[in-house]
N, C-alpha and C positions, 0 to 999 in steps of 0.2 A: 521312103529313105533319102533323104538327105544326102549320103554319099553315094556314089556312083562305085558299083564294084571295077576295079582298075584289069584284074586278069583272074579268067577263071579256069581252075583244074579239067580233068576229063569228066564227064557225065557219071555220075552217082546216082546208084539206084536209091530211089526215092524212100522215107522213111512209112512203113505200113501205118494206114489209118484206122483206127478203132472201128468198128460197124456200130455204136453208139453213140449216140448225141451226149456232150455233159450237159450235166444239170444247171440252170438261169434261174436266176432270182431276180425280178424286177423291184428296185426300188425310186426316190425320191430323188431328182438330183439337186446337189446341194450348193453347187458353184454358183458365185454371182455374175455369172451371166445368159440372156435367153433374149430373144426378138419380142418388143415388146412395139403397138402403134405409136406413131407419133403424135403429141400435143404440143400446143403453142398455148400458155395461159396466163395471162395478164395478171401482174401482181397489186392487190389492192391499197388502196392508199395507204390504210392504217397499214398494212405492213411491211410499207415499204418507206415510208418515212421514219417521224419520232417514237421514241420508245408507245409501245402498246402499254396500257394499264388494266389487267383483265379484272374483269366483276370477280370471278372468283376462279383464282389462279387454281388450277386442279394439279399440285404438286404432293409425292409424298420424301417426306426427309428418311425413311428408311425402304431401304430396298424390299418389294415384295416381291411373289410370283404372281402376273398375271395373265390369264389362259390364252389363246390365241386368238379364240373369237371376239376376245377384248378388246386388244390389241389393234385389231382389224378394222375397229369400229370408231373408236374414238380414245386413240390413243393421248394422253399428256406428256408430261415429263418424270423422270425418275431421279432421285438424286440419293448419292450414296457422299457419306462425311461421317466421318467419328473423330472422338480423341478431340485435345484441346489445342487451339493454336501456340505455337513455341515461334520463336525467335529466328529472324531469316538465316542468321548467321552460328548457328547451336554447335557444329560440329567441326574440333580440330580439323585441318587441312590433312595434316602430316599421319596422326595416327585415329582419326575419326573416334576421335571421346573427346569428352565435355570439359569438365572444370573450368580456371580461370581462363579468358578466352580476352586476346587482344585481336581488335580488327584492323588488319590491313587499311593505310589509308590510299591504296591504289584500286586494287580491286575487292573491297570489302569484305573478303576470306576472315575468317578465324584461325589461330592458333594457338594452342593451349600453352600458361607458359611452363607446362612440363618440356614440353618441347622446342620452346625460346622463350630466352627471359629478355626480355625487352630493355634495353638500355634507356635512363632517364632521359629526359629532355629532347629525344630525338624521336621525330618519327615511325611510327611503326611500319615497314613493311616486310610480310613475310620474303620466304625463299624464295618464291617463284617469281617476284616483282623485283628482284633486286635489282639492282642495272650491273652491276660488275665493282671490283673492288674488294676490298675489307668487306664482311658483314659487319656493321655497327653490330648487332643485338646476340647474343651468346646461343650457338644451335646445340641444344642436347640430343633433339632426335638422330637415331642411327641410319635409320632404314632414309633411302631418296628414290623408289620408287617411284615413276610415271604416276602409277596408280594411286600413290598414298600421299602425291601433293597435290591432287586436285583440289578446286573452291569445294566442298559440300554446299551444295544453296539449297537452304529450305525454306525458300521467298514463295509466298503460297500461288500454288496451280490448279488447272483446271481443267481438265479434261472433258468435252464439250463431243456426248458419241448421239452421231444423228443416222438414225437406223431407219429402214424400210420397217411401216407395218406387217409385223407377221415374224418376220426373220429371228433366228433362235439368236437369244445370248446370254445363254448358259455356257459361260468358260470361255467369254468373248475377248479376244487380244486385248480390249482397254480395261475389262475388269480386272486382267490377268497384268497388266499394268499398271494400274490400282494399288492391287495387293504388296507389287515389286518394289513400287518409291515406298508405299506408307512409313517404311520407320525411320523413313529421312524427313514427312513431312506431317505425320500425325493428323491433326484438325486442318493443317495447311495446303491438303489436297481434298479434293473434292472429284467427283464424277458423274456427271448428269447426263442424263438417258433423254433424247428428244426423237420420240416416236411419229412419222411421218407417214401419213395416206392423204394423196392429192384427188381424189378421186369426188373431193365437192367442192373442187376449184380452189384450192387452197385456204378454203375455210378451217379447217381443225390444225394446217400446220400454222397459220396466222395467230390461233389462239394458244397453240402450245409454245412457240416463239415469243410470245407476249411473255406468258407465263417465265421462259428463259430470261427474258429481259428485266422483267418484276425482281427477279430472284436475284440476276447479276449485278442490280444496281442498288440492293437492299445493302441491309447493315450489315450481316451476316459475311457477304462476298465482296466489300467495298475495295479491299486491300487484294481483292487478286488480279493482278495484272499480266500474268502468264497461262497461257492458252493452248493446250492440243485439239484440235476438232477434225474429230474425222466422219467419215460419209461411206456407212454400210448400205449397198443394195445393188440391184444388179446392171448392167451394162447390155443394150442390144449392139450384139457382133458387125450388125451391117454398116451401124451410124454412130455405132460410142456414146449414142442417148444412155442417160439413166433414169431405170425405172420410178415411178412415182404411184406408182398403185398397185399392192399384192396380186401375188398371180397373172403377171403377163398383162397386164391391162392398161399400161399406158407408161409413154416415158419425153421427158424433155430434156433437150438440150443441157449442157451442162451449168452454161450460163444461164440459160430458163431457171433450173433448178435452185442455184444460190441466188438469185434474186427472192428465193420465197425462206434460203434457210438463214440465209447473211442479208436480212437488210440492214438501211441506214442507222439505227437504234442498237443492234447488235456491233454491227462493226465499228462503232464509236467505243462503244467497248472492248474488243477488240484492240482495237487503239491504245489505248489510255497508259500503256507501259511506256516506259524508258525504252530506248536504243536494244538496254541489253538482255531488255523483259522480251526475248525472240517469241514470238510463237509458232508451231507446228500443223500444218495440216496433210489427212492422210486418208485418199480414198481407197476403200477396202471393196474395187469394184475390177471385175474382168478386164484384162488387157485392151480390150476394144476401144476402150476409153482416151488411151494414151495411144492407140496405134491408126487409131482414124483423126483426119488433117483437122476438121472443124473441133471436135472434141479436145485434141490436143492444143490448140492453139486455146479453146477458152479455160484450159489450167492453166496454159502459161501466162494468160490474161491474169489470174486469180493470181498468182504469183507475184506479177507486176503490180497489181493494186497495192504493194508496201504494207497488207493485214498478215502474213504470213513470212518469216525468214526462210524459210524449205517448205515444199508442195511433193508429195510423192504418191507416184503410184506404179501401176503394176503390168507383166507384161502375157503371164500367164493366161491363155483365153478363155480356162475353168478354174478359176482363183478357188484355192480352199482357203479362209481368212482360218483355221482354225489353226493350218499348218505358220500361220505367222505372229502366234500368240508370246512364243518366248522371244523372236526377235524384237516384235514394237514392244514389248515390254524392256528390253533391253537399251532400244532408241531412246523412251522416255527420260530412263533411267541416267543414260553420259549424256543428252541432251537438257537437263533441268536440272540434275543433281553435281552431275562433273561439268555441267558446262560447257561442251564438247562446240563446235563449229560448224558439222553438219553431219549426216545420218554415214558417213565415210567408214569412220572408223569403227564402228561397231557389226560391219560387215564380215570381216577377216572371222568370227567366230561361229557363222550362223552358214553352212554348208547347204544345210536342210534347209532353207528357207528359199538358197539358192538352187538347189536342184528341184524345186516345184515351182520358183517364176523367176525373172530377173524385176529390177527396181528400177523405174524411171526418175529423177530427181530435178526439180525446177528449181534453181537457187541462183537469188544475186545476177539475172541475163544470163545466167548457164546451166547447160542443161545435158544431165550425165545420164549414159545409163550401163546399168552394171549388170554382167553379167556371169554368172557361176559358170565358171571351168572345171572338168576333168580330163585326164589322159585318156580313159577308155569309153568313157559316158556319155559325155557331152564336151568334145574338143572345138576351141575356138568359141563357147555358147551354143553349139550347135549339135543336138540329140542324136546319140545315132542308136538303134535296133542293138539291143542284147545280144539277137538270137543270129548266126552267119547263114548268111540266105545260102551258103553253099551246102554244108554238113549237118546242118540243122543244131548245133550244139549251143548251149548258154551260155555270155559270158565268157565267150572263148579269147576274147580279142587283147592282144598286147602289142605296146607301143615300139615301133620302130624306126628308130632314125634315117633318116634318108644323108644318101652321102653327096659332097660337095662337088666342085669342079673336079673332072678328072684330074688336071694338070696339079691343082694342088693336095687332090685325097685328101680333103677334110670333112669331116661331118659338118652337114648343113646344119646353122644355128635352130634350136626349138622353137623361134619363134619365126622361122621360116615354113611350118609345115613339117609332118611327119604323116608315117604312114599305122595305120591298126593290120597286123596278120594275125590270123585265124591259127591258134599253138594247139589246135587237134592234128594228130599224126596223119598223113598223106592227103591234108586240105592245105591251101595254097591262094584261097581270097587273099586278096588285100583292099583296103580303104585310104583311101587317099584324105586325107587330113590338110585342109590349106586354110590358112587366116584369112581375117576378113579381107575384101578387098579396097578399102577406104583405108587411108593415112589417119583418121581421128580415133585411133585407140590407143591407149595402153594399160600395162597393168596395174593395178592396186597392191600396193604392198610387193612380197615377192613373189614370181612367176613358181607358185607351188604346183606346178604339173607333177611331177613326182613322189606329190604327199597323199596319204592315202583321201584327205577330202578333197581334193580340188583348192579352188584358189578363185577370186574374184577379176573379171575384166571390164575393164571401164572403158566407156565409148563417148568425146563428148560430141551430144548432136546440137548442141548450140546453131551452128552454120547451118545443119543438114535441111534439105528443101521438100525432099523425096518423106515423109515422116511415117509410110507404112511399112517402108523396110524396117522396121523397129524389129 
């Protein structure tokens, strides 16, 4: 238990234990963490250098169901894309409708003439980009909430999902995100799944990545300048290495695996957009990848390479990617449709994600760790066992504010810590809940410790030297 019991009542009679054992059922563990032998693989020149041209690109235009035994043998890539291509600024950023659109001269966002009637002989700027003073155009739209004044960007977007061969992808976070943003993109969004298995020293992934490069350099994908890259695999809990062979048969360091997944030819494609065409990278792996120093530094180096505006990992030691689908789909929508500058604004509506895992964000030489907090279940990001250790009752904790100095007789601020007291009659158990001992944390948004869903706590880890304390 992470909290010490500060005061104990008189000894109580232990509850009777039944004479039978509860039924149990063994099932395969579905988390993304397990030990695996550490390997070191050299990257073939064809994979590390210029774009590879495969003799017979093994790709599928429509998504099909592929048995696991085939995926473990020689998987390649699967492409999901449908619908016609559309203009990048086809939606009005005020009413989210179409019609006759005027394109802003500053942000390239569109506003329909039913919302704003542009003045003649004046460069058009949307209300968001107006510098102040009288607005030269006639605004007829009545609602000005923040959500309805964002530029709805439909510029082509490609989601590249690297998945360890044999891992289930039905209902994956990438598929949920694809369908979430599809109404805004139609044929401008594509999901490409790349299955990898390096038991042949990287020959298979070399062919698969070669097919990926051939696809992205082809005519159909020439206009795609924005990318989301995800890596879904297991991680070794002791070293933070990422699995490269199914069934825990081998693992590589993060940097070594990235040499196979992101060779120079693919890096060139990821970097062909302008500064506003930000890329995003998410590691759907267990927490060891961000809790071990070497793997942490590898991920930090990936962000520092300039390929991605933000790289994200998770702190949960037994990550369940299925629980992140809602958060990830909202992240892709906010990042690439509404053009948010970071993943932080997305967090406040995803307490279910927070109750499962913390999030580590690497962006612009800054490292933030986000921990979900709840007044009685996870004070200051540290989980509490729901059962009282004294009386045995479940969910009996209630928050109790501490008293300040006796001279003032004021209640101590919530940020200074508080107590959890058992509300069961005749039980006096108390748990002390103290904030982190460091000064590198702050609240994200309002400190909603009194709310039913909790809140998020942000730690600035940029200057932290002891990474395993995450």
